[in-house]
C-alpha positions as CSV (number, residue, x, y, z in Angstrom):
1,X,123.4,21.4,59.4
2,X,123.5,22.3,55.8
3,X,123.2,19.5,53.1
4,X,126.0,19.6,50.6
5,X,125.8,17.7,47.3
6,X,128.8,15.7,46.1
7,X,129.7,15.6,42.4
8,X,129.0,12.1,40.8
9,X,132.0,9.9,40.7
10,X,133.2,8.0,37.6
11,X,131.6,4.8,38.8
12,X,128.2,6.4,39.1
13,X,128.5,7.8,35.6
14,X,129.3,4.4,34.2
15,X,126.3,2.8,36.0
16,X,124.0,5.5,34.5
17,X,125.4,5.0,31.0
18,X,125.0,1.2,31.3
19,X,121.4,1.6,32.5
20,X,120.6,3.9,29.7
21,X,122.1,1.6,27.1
22,X,120.2,-1.4,28.5
23,X,116.9,0.6,28.4
24,X,117.5,1.6,24.8
25,X,118.3,-2.1,23.9
26,X,115.0,-3.3,25.5
27,X,113.1,-0.6,23.7
28,X,114.6,-1.4,20.3
29,X,114.0,-5.1,20.8
30,X,110.4,-4.5,21.8
31,X,109.8,-2.3,18.7
32,X,111.4,-4.9,16.5
33,X,109.2,-7.7,18.0
34,X,106.1,-5.5,17.5
35,X,107.0,-4.8,13.9
36,X,107.6,-8.5,13.2
37,X,104.3,-9.4,14.7
38,X,102.5,-6.8,12.6
39,X,104.3,-7.8,9.4
40,X,102.1,-9.6,6.9
41,X,103.3,-13.1,6.1
42,X,103.7,-14.2,2.4
43,X,100.8,-16.4,1.3
44,X,101.5,-20.1,1.1
45,X,100.0,-22.1,-1.7
46,X,99.4,-25.8,-1.3
47,X,98.1,-28.3,-3.9
48,X,94.6,-29.5,-3.3
49,X,92.6,-32.4,-4.7
50,X,89.7,-31.3,-7.1
51,X,86.3,-31.6,-5.6
52,X,84.5,-32.8,-8.7
53,X,85.2,-36.4,-9.8
54,X,85.2,-35.2,-13.5
55,X,88.3,-33.1,-12.7
56,X,89.9,-35.6,-10.4
57,X,89.5,-38.5,-12.8
58,X,89.1,-37.0,-16.3
59,X,88.4,-39.1,-19.4
60,X,91.1,-38.7,-22.1
61,X,90.5,-39.5,-25.8
62,X,93.7,-40.4,-27.5
63,X,95.1,-43.1,-29.8
64,X,95.9,-46.4,-28.0
65,X,96.8,-49.9,-28.7
66,X,94.0,-52.5,-29.2
67,X,94.7,-56.2,-29.7
68,X,93.5,-59.7,-29.4
69,X,95.3,-62.9,-28.4
70,X,94.6,-66.0,-30.6
71,X,95.2,-69.3,-28.9
72,X,95.4,-72.0,-31.6
73,X,94.1,-75.1,-29.8
74,X,94.8,-78.6,-30.9
75,X,96.6,-79.9,-34.0
76,X,93.9,-78.9,-36.5
77,X,95.0,-77.2,-39.7
78,X,92.3,-74.5,-39.2
79,X,91.0,-72.1,-36.6
80,X,87.9,-72.9,-34.6
81,X,84.7,-71.0,-35.0
82,X,85.2,-68.7,-32.0
83,X,88.7,-67.6,-33.1
84,X,87.5,-67.0,-36.6
85,X,84.6,-64.8,-35.4
86,X,86.9,-62.9,-33.1
87,X,89.4,-62.2,-35.9
88,X,86.6,-61.1,-38.2
89,X,85.3,-58.7,-35.5
90,X,88.8,-57.3,-35.0
91,X,89.2,-56.8,-38.7
92,X,85.9,-55.0,-39.0
93,X,86.9,-52.7,-36.1
94,X,90.3,-52.0,-37.7
95,X,88.7,-51.1,-41.0
96,X,86.3,-48.7,-39.3
97,X,88.4,-47.2,-36.5
98,X,92.0,-48.4,-37.0
99,X,95.0,-46.1,-37.5
100,X,98.2,-47.1,-39.1
101,X,99.0,-50.7,-40.0
102,X,97.8,-53.9,-38.3
103,X,100.5,-56.3,-37.0
104,X,100.8,-59.9,-36.1
105,X,103.2,-60.7,-33.2
106,X,104.2,-64.4,-33.3
107,X,105.9,-66.0,-30.2
108,X,109.3,-67.3,-30.8
109,X,111.2,-69.8,-28.6
110,X,114.8,-70.0,-27.4
111,X,115.9,-71.5,-30.8
112,X,114.1,-68.9,-32.9
113,X,111.3,-71.1,-34.1
114,X,108.2,-69.0,-34.6
115,X,104.6,-70.2,-34.2
116,X,103.6,-72.5,-37.0
117,X,100.0,-71.3,-37.2
118,X,100.6,-67.6,-38.1
119,X,99.5,-68.3,-41.7
120,X,96.1,-69.3,-40.4
121,X,95.7,-66.0,-38.6
122,X,96.9,-64.0,-41.6
123,X,94.5,-66.0,-43.9
124,X,91.5,-65.3,-41.6
125,X,92.3,-61.5,-41.6
126,X,92.6,-61.5,-45.4
127,X,89.2,-63.2,-45.7
128,X,87.8,-60.4,-43.5
129,X,89.2,-57.7,-45.8
130,X,92.5,-56.8,-44.1
131,X,95.6,-57.4,-46.1
132,X,99.2,-56.1,-45.9
133,X,99.5,-57.1,-42.2
134,X,103.1,-56.8,-41.1
135,X,104.6,-59.5,-38.9
136,X,106.9,-59.4,-36.0
137,X,107.9,-61.7,-33.1
138,X,108.1,-61.6,-29.3
139,X,110.3,-63.9,-27.3
140,X,108.8,-66.4,-24.8
141,X,110.2,-69.1,-22.5
142,X,109.4,-72.6,-23.5
143,X,107.5,-73.8,-26.5
144,X,106.0,-71.1,-28.7
145,X,103.1,-73.3,-29.7
146,X,101.7,-72.9,-26.2
147,X,101.7,-69.1,-26.4
148,X,99.1,-66.9,-28.2
149,X,99.5,-65.1,-31.5
150,X,98.8,-61.4,-30.9
151,X,97.0,-59.2,-33.4
152,X,97.5,-55.6,-32.5
153,X,96.5,-52.2,-34.1
154,X,96.0,-48.6,-33.0
155,X,92.6,-46.9,-32.7
156,X,91.1,-43.9,-30.9
157,X,90.1,-44.9,-27.4
158,X,88.6,-43.3,-24.3
159,X,90.3,-44.0,-21.0
160,X,90.6,-42.5,-17.5
161,X,93.8,-40.6,-17.1
162,X,94.3,-41.7,-13.4
163,X,94.5,-45.1,-11.9
164,X,91.6,-46.4,-9.9
165,X,92.0,-48.0,-6.5
166,X,94.3,-45.4,-5.0
167,X,93.6,-44.2,-1.4
168,X,96.2,-41.5,-0.5
169,X,94.2,-40.4,2.6
170,X,92.3,-42.3,5.3
171,X,88.6,-42.1,4.7
172,X,87.7,-42.0,8.4
173,X,90.3,-39.3,9.2
174,X,92.5,-41.0,11.8
175,X,95.6,-40.2,9.8
176,X,94.9,-36.5,9.5
177,X,92.2,-33.9,9.3
178,X,91.7,-33.9,5.5
179,X,88.5,-36.0,5.7
180,X,87.0,-33.7,8.3
181,X,86.2,-31.2,5.5
182,X,83.2,-33.3,4.2
183,X,84.9,-33.6,0.7
184,X,84.6,-36.7,-1.6
185,X,87.4,-39.2,-1.1
186,X,90.0,-39.4,-3.8
187,X,88.8,-42.7,-5.4
188,X,85.2,-41.5,-5.6
189,X,83.9,-41.6,-9.2
190,X,86.9,-43.4,-10.8
191,X,85.0,-46.6,-11.4
192,X,82.1,-44.7,-12.9
193,X,84.4,-42.8,-15.3
194,X,86.2,-46.0,-16.3
195,X,82.8,-47.7,-17.0
196,X,81.6,-44.7,-19.1
197,X,84.9,-44.6,-21.1
198,X,84.7,-48.4,-21.8
199,X,81.0,-48.4,-22.8
200,X,80.9,-45.4,-25.1
201,X,80.3,-46.4,-28.7
202,X,82.4,-43.7,-30.3
203,X,85.1,-41.8,-28.3
204,X,84.4,-38.7,-30.3
205,X,81.0,-38.5,-28.7
206,X,82.8,-37.4,-25.5
207,X,84.4,-34.6,-27.4
208,X,81.6,-33.2,-29.5
209,X,78.1,-33.9,-30.6
210,X,77.2,-35.5,-33.8
211,X,75.8,-33.6,-36.8
212,X,72.1,-33.5,-37.3
213,X,70.4,-35.8,-39.8
214,X,68.2,-34.5,-42.6
215,X,64.7,-33.4,-41.4
216,X,61.6,-35.5,-42.1
217,X,59.7,-33.1,-44.4
218,X,56.6,-35.2,-44.4
219,X,56.3,-35.4,-40.7
220,X,57.0,-31.7,-40.3
221,X,54.3,-30.7,-42.8
222,X,51.7,-33.0,-41.2
223,X,52.5,-31.5,-37.7
224,X,52.3,-27.9,-39.0
225,X,49.0,-28.7,-40.7
226,X,47.5,-30.2,-37.5
227,X,48.5,-27.1,-35.6
228,X,46.9,-24.8,-38.1
229,X,43.6,-26.8,-37.8
230,X,43.7,-26.7,-34.0
231,X,44.5,-30.4,-33.6
232,X,47.1,-32.1,-31.4
233,X,50.2,-32.8,-33.6
234,X,51.4,-35.6,-31.4
235,X,51.3,-39.3,-32.5
236,X,48.5,-41.4,-31.1
237,X,49.2,-45.1,-30.7
238,X,46.0,-47.2,-30.8
239,X,47.6,-50.5,-30.0
240,X,47.2,-51.6,-26.4
241,X,49.4,-53.8,-24.4
242,X,48.7,-57.5,-24.7
243,X,47.6,-59.2,-21.5
244,X,49.6,-62.0,-20.1
245,X,46.7,-64.4,-20.3
246,X,46.4,-63.8,-24.0
247,X,50.1,-64.4,-24.6
248,X,50.5,-67.6,-22.7
249,X,46.9,-68.7,-22.3
250,X,44.7,-68.8,-19.2
251,X,44.9,-71.7,-16.9
């Protein structure tokens, strides 16, 4: 019996077209997903804490306010010895390192009555060589006689730009994975930098070195002469250390 082929019906043609469209859609989606996976992502930049404590807690040299509070004790008509010495030291510091004009801030009460001992502070500063001190007031609650008289001026000071005692991250790493990188914790070195800034004699020493003094011509000529003669140019100290028994006596 001969096999005869039938022409495809309209329903068969629709099924073939739908299958072809679905195949093309799957192929296009696969190519798109492959292209997206191979695409290079844009780099993401995140802020990080500096490793070195000098960069994390830098020392800044800038003009800042310096002052001293004078508590006038008792009903005496003069300042005590300690207050006088403190004002003399503040006046000497102002004459050497001060900028601008020194000021006296007197406390004033609710009725506008200023402190009655301001003239004593002004006289002590004048005796130390500081004149032309301007005067202002600051308001307080209660009697102004119980509040200090403030002497303020501006000078070049060294200080740490950041605030010590801050712990933005857990040291042991329970709150994140930042401490797992074996990096110094954020507060590390802040106390050291603050101590160095407070103890430096001249803040400019942190900015640049000092100029060299004049050479000792006599010492240099003697050292060169000993080297020419083949001698050791170093200084020899003949004095020996004193024994304890010689200083306090033997028992």
